[in-house]
C-alpha angles and dihedrals in degrees: 000000000000122000124218120231089263090050092051091050091050091050091052092049092047091051090051092049092050090049090053091049090052090051092048093050091050092048093046091049092051090047092050089054092049091242094130101028134272125314115221124176119199125197142076113351092235092052092048090053092050093046094048092048091047093049091048092050091047094049094044091047091049091049092049092048091046094239 
């Protein structure tokens, strides 16, 4: 299979995104263990709920997928 220039650019971007996701998962894992301090999010209660749920889903999904 041969990628076009656009395809190559998309692959590079996707690799960078996945690398950032790996870093985020590592950081979130360390934070959940207290290894790098405590994470506190201030703001509207509704937004905090949404953010916490989103982070939990993201971390659990990453752990399940082995990211």
